[in-house]
N, C-alpha and C positions, 0 to 999 in steps of 0.2 A: 464442542463440536462446531466446525465451520461449515454452515449449511448454504452454500453458494446457489444450488438450484432454487431454493426457496427465495433467496434474495433476487435472483433473475426473474423468477415468476412474478414476484411483487412489483418489480420494475417494469415488467412488460405490461402490467395492467394499470400502471400509473398514469395520471394525467399531467405529470410534471413537465415543465418547459425546460429542456435541456439545451444548453449552448455547447457547441462543439467546434473546435478549430479544424477546418477541413477545406480542401479544394472543392469546387462545384462538383466534380466528378465523384470524389469520395463521399461527399454529402449525399448525392443521389443514390450511390450504392448502399450507404448505410441506411438510408430511409427505406429502400426496397427491402433490405434484409429484415428490418423491423416489421414492415408491413406483411411480409411473407409468413411471419410466425404470429401475426395478429396482435402486435403491440401497438398501444395507443399513445406512446410517448411523442410529445411535440418537440421537434428538432429545430434549432435556430443556428444558422451557419455563421462562423466568424472567421475572418482572414487575418485578424490582427490580434495578438495576445492582450494588448492593453485594452482593446474594446471588450474582449471576452471577460477579463477580470473585472473591469469597471461595471459591466452589466451585472455580473454576479453580486459585486459589492452593493449595488443600488437596487437589487432584487428585481431587475428586469427579466432575469431568468431565475429558475429555482435552483438548478445546479449546473455545473460546468464540467466538460470533458476536454483535456488538452488536445487530443487527436494528434495531428501532424504538425502542430505549432512547435517552434524551437523551444527546447527545455530551458536554456539559460535565461532568455529574455522573459519567458513566461513566469518562471520561479521568481525572477527579480521584480516583475510587476505585482506578483502576489505579496512578496515581502513588503513592498512599498505601500501598496493599497491597504493592506490590513495591518501594517506596522508590526511585522513579525521579525524578531532577530534572526531566525532561521526557519526554513521550511522543512517540516518532518513528514516523511511519506512511509506508508506501509503497504506492500503489494499483496493483493489477494490472488492466489495462485492454485494450480492443480498439477500434481506430478503425473508422470506417464502411467502410473497404475490407477489414477482417478481419485487420489486423495486430495481434498482441499486443505489449504494451509495459508497462513499469513507469513510474510517475510519482511524483515526490517533489520537494519537500514538498507535502503536500495539506492540512495543518492550518493555519488562518490565523495561528496563533502559532508556527509551526515554521519552521526554516531561515533564521532572521535571521542574517546574517553568514557570512563564509567559513568560520570554524572549525565553526560549527553544521552547514553544508551538507557540509563534508568528512566530518564524523562520520557524518552521515546516509547519505551515499553509502557509506562503508566498512561501516557496519552493514547497509545493504541488500544489498551484495555478499556479505558474510559469511552473512547470513540465508538468501538464496536459493541459496548454494552447496550447501546441504543437499540440494537437488533438482537440482543440477548446472546451474543457470542461471548463465551468465557473460556478462551483457549488455555491449554496447558503450555507453559513456556519452555523452550528448548534453547539453552545458551551454547553458542559455539565459540571455540578458540582455535589457535593455529597449531595444535598438536594433541596427542593423547595425554591424559593427565600424568602418565609416567615419563613423558618426554620433556619434563621441566628443566632438565639439565642440558638440553641440546641447543644452546644458544640464547642470547639475551632476549631477542625478539619473541621467540617461543616462550621462554619462561615468563616474560611479562604479560603476554596474551593469556597464558593459562591462569596465571594468578589474578588477572582482571576478570576472567571468566568465573573463577571461584568467588571473588568478592562480589561481583554483580549478582550471582545466584543467591548469596547470602542476604544482599540488600533487598532483593525482591521477595525472597521467602519471609523475611522479617516484616515486610509490609503486608503479608497475607496472600501473596501470589503463589500459585503452584508452579515452581520453576526447578529446573535441573540442568546441570552443566554436563555437556556430552563431549567436550574437547573438540577435536576435528572430526568426530564421527557423525557426519550429517545424516547418514543412512539411519542410524539409531534414533537421532533427534526426530527425523521425519516420521518414523514408524511410531513414536511415542508422544510426539508433541504436536501442537496446532499452530503455534507462533514460534518461528525460527528467528533467533537473534544472532546476526553474524557479528564477528569481531570488530568490523568497521564497514563503512559504506562501500569502499572498493571492493572488498570481499563479498558483501551482499549483492552488489551489482553484478559480479562475476557469477554468483550462484543463480541470480535471476536469469541472466543470459544463457547460462549452461542448460538450465531446465527448460526454459521457454523456446529458445532458438536452436538448440542442439538435441536436447533430451527428450523431445516430444511432449512436453508439458504445456500448460496454458497459463497465460497472464491476463487476468480480467481487468486489471487497473490498480492504480496505487492512490487511494484517498490521501489527502493532506490531513493528518490527524490532529495538528495544532491550530486548526482553523474552525471558526464557528459557522461556517458555510461549507457546503459540499463541493469539492473540487477533486475530480479524479484524474490523476496524472496517467499518462500512457506512453508507451514507447512508439516512436514514429515508424519503427519497422514493422508494427502490426499491420496486417492486411484486412482485418475485420474489426471494426470498432462497435459493432452493435452490442456486444456483451458488456463493454465498458459503459455504454449509454444506459443499458438496463441496470447495471450495478449502481450507477449514479441516481437513476430514477427510483430504485428500490430503497436507497438510503434516504431519499427525500420523503418517502412514505413513513419512515421511522421518526422524522422530525429533526430538530436541530441537534448536531453532535454535542455530546456532553463534555464538560470540562474535566480534566483529570482530578482525582481525588488528592487532597493534600497529603 
């Protein structure tokens, strides 16, 4: 079960120092929203992604939230500062019916290939185990399972979905392949795995910006520090701040199991 309200509550009472990329106006608005609900989080404003990432790396702040800083430059700074080959993100979301779930990959250049998505799922499971989230995994592909003969791209995606499901179940995870039926996957699973990052990003945007759902932030799950990525199109970052602070209360993110 993905218990977002509990994580938000934990973050609200945290004394963590949270760095956020924001204009002065947005910083003041976020601070006011946090104060209005009685949150004790200490906010530090950053206007430059390099400064934000460096402060996180040197532990001058406890956790970081991207806020409105540019994605490309910020992710590049994270890769360089922490010597990561790639940045892996998993979004914490809520659909229009109020169900909380995780979605990955969400970066357009993430999750290409079975090995990449396998590692992404393993790191996601390990990361959130720190707050005792053990989600059921729903694998998506680009067609119904019986659509395997309707074109090479569809066949390849369905076969990858089947193989990924087998790899994960063999490692002890509770995983099921739903093909293109995201409605079934959302009803029965807690971690939705898109067939690639572009598809995941489209699902994210459809649910959050069109479908009336919520996006609380996307932690970088292959980092031993807490960095919560956000969309610049968000109008309220207080929930992302509380998510980051709540993760800080759980301690350092765990490394994925071998």
